[in-house]
N, C-alpha and C positions, 0 to 999 in steps of 0.2 A: 873556973870549975862550976860556979853556980849556973853560968849560962849553958853549960853542957849539960848539967842535970836537968835544967829547965827544958831543953830540947828534947831530951829523952823522954821525959814525963809526958810532953806534949804529943810526941810520937806514939807512945804506948796508949795514950787516951784516944788518939786518931784511930789506932787499930782495933782498939776495943769497941768504938763506935761504928766502925764500917759494916760489920756482919749484921748488925741489928737493922741498919738501914736497908740492906740488901733483902734481908727477911720480910720487911714490911712491903718492899715493892714486889716481891714475889707472891706474897699473899694477896695483895691487890690484884695482880694479874690473874690468879687463879680464881678469885671471885668474879672477875669480869668474864672469865672462860665459862665458869658454871652458869652465870646469868645467860650468856649467848646460846649455850646448849639448851638450857631450859626454855629459851624462846624459840630457837630454831627448829627443834624437833617437833612441838606442836605446829609451827607453821608449816613445815613440810607434811606433817599428816593432814593438816587442813586443806592444803593445796592438791594433794593426792586424792583426798575425799571429794574435793569440790570437782576435780576432772572426772572421776568415775561417776559422780552424780549427774554431771552434764551430758556424759556420753552413754550412761546406762539406759538401756530400752531403745537406744537409736540404732543399733546394729543387731541383726540376728545372723548367727553363724553356725554353720554345720560342717562336719567332715564325712558325714553319710551322703555323699554325692559322687556321681559317676558320669562319665562321658557316655552318651548314647548316639547311635547312628542309625539311619534308615537301613533296615535289613530286609531283603526281599528272598523269599524262599522259592527256588526254581523247581518245577516238577513238569513231568510230561504229560500232555493231555491223552496221549495214547500209549498203548502198551506195545512192547517189542524188545528185541535184542540190541544192546548197545554195540555199534560196529566202530565208532570213532569217538575219541575224547580230545577235544581241541584245546583244553585249557589246563592249567596246573595250579596247585594250592597258592594262594596269595598273589595270583597273576592279575594285573590290571587289564580290564577290558573296557571296550566302548560299546555303546549302544548298537545293536545289530550284529555284533561279533558272534560267531559260531561257538557254542559252549560244548555240545556233544550231538551226536547223530544216531538215530535209531534206524534198524535195518528197514530200507524202504521197499524191498521186493514184494512182501505181501500186499502192500497197498497198491503197487503198480499192477499187480494181477487182479486186484479188485476193480481197478479202473477199466482193465481189458474185459472183464467179466460184465461190467456195467455197459460198455460200449456194445458188447455182443447182445446184451439184452434190449438195448434201444434198437439195434438193427433187427432183432426178431419181433419186436413190438411194431416197428415200422412195416414189416412184411405182413404181419396180421393185420395191421390197419389197411393196407392197400388191398388185401384179400377181402375184407369186409366190405370196402367201397365197391370192389368188383361184384361182389355177390349182391349188394343192394342194387347195383345197376342192372344186373341180370333179372332181379325180380321184377324190375320196372318193364323189361321186355316181355317177361312172361304175362304180366297184366295186360299188356297191349294185345299179346297173341290170344290171350283168353277172351277178351273182349271181341276180337274179330272172329273168333270161334262161335261166340254167342250170336253175333250179328248173322252169320252164314247160317247157323242152325235155325235161328228164328226165321230167316227168309225161306228156308226149305221147309219149315213147318207151315209157313203160310201157304206155300204152293201145295203141299200135301193136303192141307185142309181143303183148299179149294177143289182139288181133285176128288178128295173124299166125299164132298158135298154133291159133286156132279156123278160120282160112281165110278170114276176112272181109276182109282188106287184101292189097294187093299187096306184093311185095318192095321195089319202089321207094319206096312210102311208109315202109315199115319202114327202109330204108337212110337216107331223107331225115330221119327222126326221129333216128337215131344221128348223122348229120352235123351236125344242129342242135345236139345236145348237145356234140359236140367243138368246133364253133365258138363256142358261148357259154362253154366253158372257156377257149378261147384268148383272148377278148375280156376274160374276167376277168384273165388274166395280164397281158394289155397294160395294163389299167387299173391293175393293182397296180405295174407297171413304171413307168408314167407318175407314179404316186403317189410312188414312191420317188425318182424324179428331182426331182419338185417339192419333196420334203421335203429332199432334199440341197441344193437351192438356197437353202432357208430355214435351212440349218444355221448356227449362230452360232460354233461352235468353242470349244475349251477356254479359249483366250486371252481371249475376249470373250463370256462366257456371257450369253445373252439380248439379244445385241446384233447388229445387221447389219454385217458387216465394211465394206461400201461406204459405209454411213451414217457409221460411225466415222471412216473414213478421210476422207471429206468435211468432217465436223466438225473433224477435227485440222488440215486444210488452212485452215479458217476461222480456228481458234484461232491458227494460226502467222501468218496474215495480220494478225489483230488484234494480236499481239505485235509484229510488225514495224511496224505502224502506230503503236504507241506509242513504238517507237524512234526515229521520225522526229524527236522532240523530245529533244534532248541537253540535259540539266540538270546543274547543279553537284551534285556528291555530297558537298561539304563547303564550309564557309566558307573564303574564301581571296581571293587576287588572281590575276587573269587575266594570263598571259603568252603571248606568241607568237601572240596573236589576229590579227596581221597575215596569218596563213596563210589565213584564212577570207575567201574572195571569193565575192560573189552570182554565181550561175551555174556555179560550180566543181563538177566531179563528186567526190564523196567516196567514197573507197574503203573497204570495210569493214576495219576494224583499223588503218588508217592514222592516226597521232597527227595531231589537229587543232590543239590548243593545250594548254597546261598550266595547273594550279592550284597555287599556293604557298599552303600553310596558313597561317593566322593563329595568332599565340601558340603556335607549336610550333617553337621555335628551340633548337639546341644548338651546341656548338662541336666540331669535329673536329680535334684537335691531333695532329701527327705528331711524336712524340718519338724521339729517338735509341734504338737498342736498348739502349745503355749506361745510359740512364735508367731502364729498367724493372726494375732489380734489386730495388729497394725500393718500386716503385709498386704500389698495390693499389686495388681498387674501394672507393669510399667515402671516399677521402682528399680533403681540402679543396683548392680550386683558386681562384685569383685571374685574372680576365679582364680584359684592356684592349684596347679596340678602337681601331684607327687612326683610324676615323671620328669617334670621340668620345674625344679624348686625356685628358680630365678625368674620364672615367667609369670606375669600377672596379666590376665585377660580381662577385659570389660564386658559386661553383659547386663541384661535386664530380664525381669520376670515376664514371661509371655503367657503364662497360665498357671492357675493353682488347681491341683488335683480335685476331683469330685468326691473322693472318698480316701480313707486311710489305706495304707498297704495291707493291714490284716483284713480289711472289708473285702478286697478282691483276691484274697488267697485261696488257693484251691480248697484248703480246709479252714474256713473262718473260726476265729475264736469263740467257744461257747462261754459266756460270762454267767449265765444262769445256774450257777453252782454254789454251794456252800463255802467253798475255799477260794472264793474270787478275790483276786488281788489287782488293784487299779495300777495300770501301766500307762505311761505317757505314750500316746500313739504318734506316729509319724505320717505326715501328709507329703506326697510327691509334688514337687513344684518345678516347672520347666523353666530353665534359664537359657535364653537364646544368648549366642556370643556375637558381641558387636565387633571385635577386632577382626580385621579382614586378613591381616598377615599373622600367622602362627604356624607352629611345626605341624607335622601330620598327626592327627590325633587317631587314637585307637578306641573302638568300642570297649567300655569296661574299665577304663582308666579311672583311678580314685582321684577326687578333687575335694577342695575345701572352698566353700562358698560363703560369702558374706554379702548380706542384703542391707542397703540402707534404708531404714524404715520411714523416711521422710515421705512427703508427698511425691507422686510419680513424676519422673522426669521425662523429657522429650527423648524420643528414640534416635 
């Protein structure tokens, strides 16, 4: 019985001692856990702070960026009625493709009128040449008349001195010489006038001014006729083609449609003026487009704007007022795309640009 009582007592003591030992172990674990947390949280904060300290100021980023493409406004150099529209909205065209045509008939008539004027001027020129040649004949005839009249006067004078002629015949011979001399002067004057009409001038040596003027009118009409066909000056996509309507009168110089160039895209990123301190041409850039969220394009800074956006606006801000508030300005920065393969870009797409502000890298 004593042994049994002893075993029961020992078991009770062991049961009583066991919870106390477990409490001590749990207390130690919690203490070590608190110590770990106290050390790990500052360490994590320190690591994060060190990371931001290392990368802060290295990258400049903006989401105020858009895809830009070369856009060419197409207009007609001459006026007239539109008789043909050869393209549709968003159609791809190649350089030299017909866009639209203006009625050519008025310009063909102008060519015919100019050719008629050339023919008329040539006839006039030939007539002037003939007249000039005729005056030369008249001069020769007048000189022969003078010679004949003078010889007759000599004979009459000899007869007068001998008394074999009358005073009237002698005076008539003198009058004939005078008249022949006057006819020579008239012929010479007519010749001078005909020669003046044949004059070509210093500006057009050897050419008739009237013929040249008519030829210039014909050349201008031919040039205008060639301008009735408006063709694409580069490869691209047609936009604003809905402006073209058959029968519409096209005015000279009025924009008719636009061409957006293919494979000539860049990004215009508007960075804050405070981001330009370390920004330089040639620095690498990363481009992300809102349209293609999984696409990352490589680029580089090709140029930095010469002025802020507000400086070149139609109505620049007037800061010389009493209620002036300082606003951080934006400067356009051109980012060229290095990636050769990428989806078709559309002008005006939104983008996010990040620029590495280290030294410029090779392109």
